[in-house]
N, C-alpha and C positions, 0 to 999 in steps of 0.2 A: 308472445311466446308460443301460444297455441297455434297460431298461423304457420309458424316455422315448423312446428311439429307435424302438422297436417301435410304440408308440402313435402317434408322429408318422408313420412309414411306413403303418401301417394307416389312420390318419386321412386321409392323402393319398389313398389308394385308395378309401376310403368316400366321401369328398367329391367325388372325381372321378366315382364311379358316380352319386352323387346329381345332379351337374351334367349328366350325360348323360341321365338320366331326365327332368330339367327341360327339356333341349333337345328331347327326342323327344316331349314332350307339351306343347306350347305351349298356353297358356290359350285355351280356346274360348269361355269366358264368365266370369262373376265369381267362380265357385267355384274354388279352387286345388286341384284333384283330385290332381295330381301330388304336391304336399306331403303330402296326407292318405294317399295310397297308400304313399308312402315311409315315413311314420310307422308305418303299420299293418304293412307288409311288414317294416320293421326291427324293429318290436317282436316279431313273429312269429320272426324269425331270431334276435334276442337270446334269446328264450324257449328255442328249440331249442339254441342254442350253450350257454347256461348249464346247462340241463338236462343235456345231453350231457357237458359238462365236468365237472359235479359228480359224474357217475357214474363217471368215469374218474379214480380216485384218483392215478395216476401222471402226470397232465397237469401240466405246468409252468405257473407263473404267466405265463411269456413268451407262451404260446399264448393265454391269456385276455386278456393286454393287447393283443396284436396283434389278435385276432379281434373280441372283444367291445368293449373300450374304443376300439381304433383303428379298425377298419374299420367295425363296425356303428354306433360312436359318431359317426364321420364322416359316415356314410350318413344316419342319422336327422336330422330337421331340426326340432326344436322352436323353435329360434330363428327359423326361417323361418316356422314355424307362428304364432308370436306376431306376427310382422310382418304376415302374411296377415291375421290377425284384426283388427289395428289398421287396415290398409288397408280391408278390408270395412266396418268400423265408421265409418271416416272418410267413405266413400262412402255412408253412411246404409243400407247393406244389412245391417240389423239381423237380420232372420230368417236370412239366409244366415250371418251371423257366428255366431250362436247354433247353428244346425244344424251348421256346420262344427266348432265346439268339441265339441258332443256326440257327433257322429259319429267325429271323430278320437280323442278321449280314450277313449270306451267301446270303439271298434274296436280300438284299440292294446292296451288292458288285456285284452280278450277274446283278442287274438292271442298275447299273452304267455302266458296260461293254456293256449291251445290248444298253442303250441309246447312248453311244459313238459310237458304231458300226453303229447304225442307222443314226446318224447325219453325220458320216463320208461317208456312203454309199450314202446319199442324196446329198452330195456336188459334 
């Protein structure tokens, strides 16, 4: 039960951070840049956190649950990502929708590898 509470608390913090980023970066055009930035930054941070936690044998599962599953899981927004794609597609902004998918997915994957490499190099 403690793990569930840690994920819930972390998720609330991460979701609040995501909401604040969304409010600070109102959409200026059809591209949802804020969601893409959150996904890439969140993926980078998950890479760093996972790499760092993996190197620290004494770290409890509670830390991982709170930080990775809770805060960063609440911060990253692939559900919002999916909705943004659907809305772009419905507006017949096909090029923007495809570009958004490619940039978000490839950028996030690259960010995870970069975060892992940085965490491993620092160890």
